[in-house]
C-alpha positions as CSV (number, residue, x, y, z in Angstrom):
1,M,-93.7,-68.0,-44.4
2,K,-91.8,-69.8,-46.9
3,K,-94.7,-70.9,-48.8
4,I,-95.9,-67.4,-49.1
5,I,-92.5,-66.3,-50.3
6,S,-92.6,-69.1,-53.0
7,V,-96.0,-68.0,-54.2
8,F,-94.7,-64.6,-54.5
9,I,-91.6,-65.6,-56.5
10,V,-93.7,-67.9,-58.9
11,T,-96.1,-65.2,-59.6
12,I,-93.3,-62.7,-60.6
13,L,-91.6,-65.3,-62.7
14,V,-94.8,-65.9,-64.6
15,I,-95.1,-62.1,-65.2
16,C,-91.6,-61.9,-66.2
17,S,-92.1,-64.7,-68.6
18,F,-94.9,-63.0,-70.4
19,T,-92.8,-59.8,-70.6
20,A,-89.8,-61.8,-72.0
21,C,-92.1,-63.3,-74.7
22,N,-93.2,-59.8,-75.7
23,Q,-89.7,-58.8,-76.1
24,E,-88.8,-61.6,-78.6
25,S,-90.1,-59.4,-81.5
26,T,-86.3,-58.4,-82.2
27,P,-84.3,-61.4,-81.5
28,S,-81.5,-60.8,-84.1
29,V,-80.7,-57.4,-82.4
30,A,-80.4,-59.1,-79.0
31,N,-78.1,-61.8,-80.4
32,V,-75.9,-59.3,-82.2
33,S,-75.6,-57.3,-78.9
34,E,-74.7,-60.4,-76.9
35,N,-72.2,-61.8,-79.4
36,S,-70.4,-58.5,-80.2
37,S,-70.5,-56.4,-76.9
38,H,-71.6,-58.7,-73.9
39,K,-71.2,-57.1,-70.7
40,L,-70.5,-59.4,-67.6
41,S,-73.6,-59.2,-65.7
42,I,-73.3,-59.4,-62.0
43,V,-76.1,-59.2,-59.3
44,T,-75.1,-58.7,-55.6
45,T,-77.7,-58.5,-52.7
46,I,-75.9,-56.2,-50.3
47,F,-73.2,-53.4,-50.3
48,P,-70.2,-55.4,-49.0
49,E,-70.6,-57.9,-51.9
50,Y,-71.1,-55.1,-54.4
51,D,-67.9,-53.3,-53.3
52,W,-65.9,-56.4,-53.3
53,V,-66.8,-57.2,-56.8
54,M,-65.8,-53.7,-58.0
55,Q,-62.4,-53.8,-56.1
56,I,-61.6,-57.1,-57.8
57,L,-62.9,-55.9,-61.2
58,G,-60.7,-52.8,-61.1
59,D,-60.2,-51.2,-64.4
60,T,-62.4,-53.9,-66.1
61,A,-65.6,-52.5,-64.3
62,E,-66.6,-50.6,-67.2
63,N,-67.0,-53.8,-69.2
64,A,-69.6,-55.2,-66.5
65,D,-73.0,-54.5,-65.4
66,V,-73.0,-54.8,-61.6
67,T,-76.2,-54.5,-59.6
68,M,-76.6,-54.0,-55.8
69,L,-80.2,-55.0,-55.1
70,L,-80.5,-53.6,-51.5
71,D,-79.5,-50.1,-52.8
72,N,-81.9,-47.9,-50.9
73,G,-81.4,-48.6,-47.3
74,V,-83.7,-51.5,-46.9
75,D,-82.6,-53.9,-44.4
76,L,-81.5,-57.3,-45.3
77,H,-83.9,-58.9,-42.9
78,S,-87.1,-57.3,-44.5
79,F,-86.1,-57.1,-48.2
80,Q,-88.4,-58.5,-50.8
81,P,-87.5,-58.6,-54.4
82,T,-89.2,-56.8,-57.2
83,A,-90.1,-58.3,-60.6
84,E,-87.3,-56.4,-62.0
85,D,-84.8,-58.0,-59.4
86,I,-86.0,-61.4,-60.3
87,M,-85.4,-60.7,-64.0
88,K,-81.8,-59.5,-63.3
89,I,-81.1,-62.5,-61.1
90,S,-82.6,-64.9,-63.8
91,T,-80.4,-63.8,-66.6
92,C,-77.1,-62.7,-64.8
93,D,-73.7,-64.3,-65.3
94,L,-72.8,-64.2,-61.5
95,F,-75.0,-63.9,-58.5
96,I,-73.9,-63.4,-55.1
97,Y,-75.9,-63.6,-51.8
98,V,-75.6,-64.1,-48.2
99,G,-77.7,-67.2,-47.9
100,G,-79.2,-67.1,-44.5
101,E,-82.9,-67.0,-43.5
102,S,-83.2,-63.6,-44.8
103,D,-82.5,-65.1,-48.2
104,E,-85.3,-67.8,-48.4
105,W,-86.6,-66.2,-51.4
106,V,-83.4,-66.9,-53.5
107,E,-84.0,-70.6,-53.7
108,D,-87.3,-70.2,-55.7
109,A,-85.8,-67.4,-58.0
110,L,-82.8,-69.7,-58.8
111,K,-85.0,-72.5,-59.8
112,E,-86.5,-70.7,-62.8
113,A,-83.2,-69.0,-63.8
114,T,-83.0,-68.8,-67.7
115,N,-79.2,-68.6,-67.7
116,K,-78.2,-72.0,-66.7
117,E,-74.6,-71.2,-66.9
118,M,-75.0,-68.8,-64.1
119,I,-72.3,-69.0,-61.3
120,V,-73.8,-68.6,-57.8
121,I,-72.0,-67.7,-54.6
122,N,-73.6,-68.3,-51.3
123,L,-71.5,-66.5,-48.6
124,L,-72.5,-68.8,-45.8
125,D,-71.6,-71.9,-47.9
126,V,-68.2,-70.5,-48.9
127,L,-67.4,-69.9,-45.1
128,G,-68.8,-73.4,-44.0
129,D,-67.4,-74.5,-40.6
130,S,-66.3,-70.9,-39.9
131,L,-70.1,-69.9,-39.5
132,K,-71.2,-69.0,-36.1
133,E,-74.7,-69.8,-34.7
134,E,-76.8,-67.0,-33.2
135,E,-76.5,-66.8,-29.6
136,I,-78.3,-65.5,-26.5
137,V,-75.9,-63.9,-24.0
138,E,-76.6,-63.1,-20.4
139,G,-79.1,-60.1,-20.3
140,M,-80.0,-60.4,-23.8
141,Q,-83.8,-60.3,-24.6
142,P,-84.9,-63.5,-26.4
143,E,-87.3,-63.0,-29.4
144,D,-90.8,-64.3,-29.4
145,E,-90.6,-67.8,-30.6
146,E,-93.0,-68.5,-33.8
147,E,-95.0,-71.6,-33.5
148,D,-93.9,-73.7,-36.4
149,D,-94.7,-77.2,-37.7
150,E,-93.3,-80.1,-35.7
151,E,-90.2,-79.9,-37.8
152,E,-86.7,-80.2,-35.9
153,E,-85.1,-76.8,-35.7
154,E,-82.1,-76.3,-37.8
155,P,-79.2,-74.0,-36.5
156,E,-79.7,-70.4,-37.0
157,Y,-76.4,-68.9,-38.2
158,D,-75.4,-65.3,-37.7
159,E,-75.7,-63.9,-41.2
160,H,-73.5,-60.9,-40.7
161,V,-70.4,-62.6,-42.0
162,W,-69.1,-59.5,-43.9
163,L,-68.3,-57.9,-40.4
164,S,-65.0,-59.7,-40.3
165,L,-62.1,-58.6,-42.3
166,K,-60.7,-62.4,-42.1
167,N,-64.0,-63.6,-43.6
168,A,-63.8,-60.7,-46.2
169,E,-60.4,-62.2,-47.5
170,T,-61.9,-65.7,-47.9
171,L,-65.1,-64.5,-49.5
172,C,-63.1,-62.1,-51.9
173,G,-61.1,-65.2,-53.0
174,S,-64.2,-66.9,-54.1
175,I,-65.4,-64.0,-56.0
176,A,-62.2,-63.6,-57.9
177,D,-62.4,-67.3,-58.8
178,A,-65.8,-66.9,-60.1
179,L,-65.0,-63.7,-62.1
180,A,-62.1,-65.6,-63.6
181,E,-64.4,-68.5,-64.5
182,A,-66.9,-66.2,-66.1
183,D,-64.4,-64.2,-67.8
184,S,-61.2,-66.1,-68.4
185,Q,-59.7,-63.2,-70.6
186,N,-59.2,-61.1,-67.6
187,A,-58.3,-63.8,-65.0
188,D,-54.9,-62.4,-64.4
189,T,-56.2,-58.9,-63.7
190,Y,-58.7,-60.4,-61.2
191,K,-56.1,-62.4,-59.4
192,N,-53.6,-59.3,-59.2
193,N,-56.5,-56.9,-58.0
194,L,-57.4,-59.7,-55.4
195,E,-54.0,-59.9,-54.1
196,N,-53.7,-56.0,-53.8
197,Y,-56.9,-55.9,-51.9
198,K,-56.3,-58.6,-49.7
199,T,-53.1,-56.7,-48.7
200,Q,-55.3,-53.8,-47.6
201,L,-57.7,-56.1,-45.8
202,S,-54.8,-57.7,-44.0
203,E,-53.3,-54.3,-43.0
204,L,-56.5,-53.0,-41.6
205,D,-56.9,-56.4,-39.7
206,K,-53.6,-55.8,-37.9
207,K,-54.7,-52.3,-36.9
208,Y,-57.8,-53.8,-35.3
209,E,-55.6,-56.2,-33.4
210,E,-53.2,-53.7,-32.2
211,T,-56.0,-51.3,-31.1
212,V,-57.7,-54.1,-29.1
213,S,-54.4,-55.4,-27.5
214,S,-53.7,-52.0,-26.1
215,A,-57.3,-51.3,-25.0
216,K,-58.3,-50.6,-21.5
217,T,-61.3,-52.6,-21.7
218,K,-62.3,-55.6,-23.8
219,T,-66.1,-55.4,-23.6
220,L,-68.8,-53.7,-25.9
221,L,-72.3,-52.9,-24.5
222,F,-74.9,-52.5,-27.3
223,G,-78.4,-50.9,-26.6
224,D,-79.5,-52.2,-29.9
225,R,-79.2,-55.3,-32.2
226,F,-75.8,-57.0,-32.1
227,P,-74.5,-57.9,-35.6
228,F,-71.0,-57.7,-34.8
229,R,-70.3,-61.1,-33.4
230,Y,-67.9,-62.2,-36.1
231,L,-65.8,-59.0,-35.4
232,T,-65.7,-59.3,-31.8
233,D,-64.7,-63.0,-32.1
234,D,-61.8,-62.1,-34.3
235,Y,-60.3,-60.0,-31.6
236,G,-61.3,-61.7,-28.5
237,L,-63.8,-59.0,-27.4
238,D,-66.7,-59.6,-25.0
239,Y,-70.1,-58.1,-25.5
240,Y,-73.6,-57.5,-24.0
241,A,-76.5,-56.4,-26.0
242,A,-80.3,-55.9,-26.0
243,F,-81.0,-58.2,-28.9
244,V,-79.5,-60.7,-31.4
245,G,-78.2,-59.3,-34.7
246,C,-81.3,-60.6,-36.9
247,S,-83.9,-59.5,-34.2
248,A,-87.0,-57.7,-35.5
249,E,-87.6,-56.4,-31.8
250,T,-87.7,-52.7,-31.2
251,E,-88.7,-52.3,-27.6
252,A,-86.5,-53.6,-24.9
253,S,-88.0,-54.9,-21.5
254,F,-87.4,-53.2,-18.2
255,E,-85.3,-56.3,-17.1
256,T,-83.0,-55.9,-20.2
257,I,-82.6,-52.1,-19.7
258,T,-81.8,-52.6,-16.1
259,F,-79.4,-55.3,-16.7
260,L,-77.4,-53.4,-19.4
261,A,-77.3,-50.3,-17.1
262,K,-75.9,-52.3,-14.2
263,K,-73.4,-53.9,-16.4
264,A,-72.3,-50.6,-17.8
265,D,-71.7,-49.4,-14.1
266,E,-70.0,-52.5,-13.1
267,L,-67.6,-52.6,-16.0
268,S,-67.1,-48.7,-15.8
269,L,-67.9,-48.4,-19.7
270,N,-67.6,-45.1,-21.1
271,S,-70.0,-45.6,-23.9
272,V,-73.2,-47.5,-24.9
273,M,-73.0,-48.7,-28.6
274,T,-75.7,-48.7,-31.3
275,I,-75.8,-49.6,-35.0
276,E,-76.6,-47.2,-37.8
277,G,-80.0,-45.6,-37.8
278,D,-81.7,-42.7,-36.1
279,N,-83.4,-44.5,-33.2
280,H,-81.1,-44.7,-30.3
281,K,-83.9,-44.6,-27.7
282,I,-82.7,-47.9,-26.0
283,A,-79.1,-46.6,-25.6
284,E,-80.3,-43.4,-24.2
285,T,-82.5,-45.2,-21.7
286,I,-79.7,-47.3,-20.7
287,V,-77.4,-44.5,-20.1
288,S,-80.1,-42.7,-18.1
289,N,-80.4,-45.6,-15.8
290,T,-76.5,-45.9,-14.9
291,K,-75.1,-44.2,-11.9
292,S,-73.0,-41.7,-13.7
293,K,-75.5,-41.0,-16.7
294,N,-72.4,-39.7,-18.7
295,Q,-71.6,-42.6,-21.1
296,K,-71.4,-41.6,-24.8
297,I,-73.5,-43.1,-27.4
298,L,-71.3,-44.5,-30.1
299,T,-72.3,-46.1,-33.6
300,L,-70.6,-48.9,-35.4
301,D,-71.9,-49.3,-39.0
302,S,-72.9,-52.7,-39.9
303,M,-73.4,-51.8,-43.6
304,Q,-76.9,-52.8,-43.6
305,A,-78.2,-49.3,-44.7
306,T,-75.6,-48.4,-47.1
307,T,-77.1,-47.1,-50.5
308,S,-76.1,-46.5,-54.1
309,K,-75.9,-42.8,-53.1
310,D,-73.3,-43.6,-50.5
311,V,-71.3,-45.6,-53.2
312,E,-71.5,-42.5,-55.6
313,N,-70.1,-40.4,-52.7
314,G,-67.0,-42.8,-52.3
315,T,-68.2,-45.1,-49.5
316,T,-66.3,-48.4,-49.6
317,Y,-66.1,-51.4,-47.5
318,L,-62.6,-50.5,-46.2
319,S,-63.8,-46.9,-45.6
320,I,-66.5,-48.1,-43.3
321,M,-64.4,-50.6,-41.6
322,T,-61.6,-47.9,-41.1
323,D,-64.2,-45.7,-39.5
324,N,-65.5,-48.4,-37.4
325,L,-62.0,-49.0,-36.0
326,S,-62.0,-45.4,-35.0
327,V,-65.3,-45.8,-33.1
328,L,-64.1,-49.1,-31.4
329,S,-60.9,-47.4,-30.3
330,E,-62.8,-44.6,-28.4
331,A,-65.3,-47.2,-27.0
332,L,-62.5,-49.4,-25.5
333,N,-60.5,-46.6,-24.1
C-alpha cells in the first residue's frame, strides 16, 4: 500500500513541477509579492489543528493563509491528497498533521517540498510517550489482518489524540512556538493568545472531571468505532465498543452484537453511543437485543467529519467538546 501511495505522490509532484515551470514567466511579480506583502502560509490536515491555529493567531489571522485539507467531511483514514494539496504543502511555511498510519502519504510529499525552511509539526511526535496504542477490549470485533511482508509489526498508535483536552494544551503549545518561530514579530501575541486559550481548555477539562466524578456510571458502550480512548483515559472511564477507532469495518458480527447487548443489560446502561454520521444501524441492533430495548442512542462528535462550512457557521474545537460534555453527562446519569 505504501508503494502505491509513493508512486501516486511522485506522479503528482512531477505534474506540479511542470505547472510551476509554466508559471515562472512572471518571476518579478512573484518576488515583489513575497517581499512586500507575504502572508504566513499554514496548512493543516484536520479541523482541530485548523481551529487551534486560528485561536492562536487571533487578530493576526488576516495576515495568514490557513488551509484545512480535510474540509469536506472526508474521513482522515480514507483521505488522499490532490495535486493542489501537495502544491500547498510544498510551499507553505508551517505544516501540521497527525502523523499516524493514515498520514503515510505525508512522508513522500515532504521529501519534495520546495520550501526548505518549512516548519513541520507531527502531533504524534509532539506527544511522544503520552501516546496510547490501539487496544482490543473484551467483546470488540478485531479487524481482518492483512498479510504483509515478513516485517516485524510496529506498534499501532491511536491517532485520535485531539480528543483529549489535556493533549490539546500540549499541542497548542507546540503550534504557538512554531508560529513564533515563523513570525517573530508577532511572537508575544501568539504567546498571549495561547495562554488565554489554555485557560479555556483547562476550565472545560475541570467541568469534564466534575461531571465524571458525580456520574452514576463510569462506563460507555459504543455500537460503533471507538476513537475516544484518550478522553475516557483522561477521566477514568471504562468502555466497550464494536470496533477500534481506526477500523474500516462497517458490519458487526452476531457475537459482537450479543456481547454488547448483554453488557448494556448487565451494567443497566441508559444509552448506546455512536460517533457522528447517519448510520446508527449497529447501535440500533444492540438496543433491540437488550432486555428493556429502551436505551437512547447518543452521539459523541469525534470531529472527523467537520467541514469548512461548519467553521463558517461558528463551529470551534471548544464548542464541539462542550457539546460532547453535555452528551457525556446524559450517558453517564
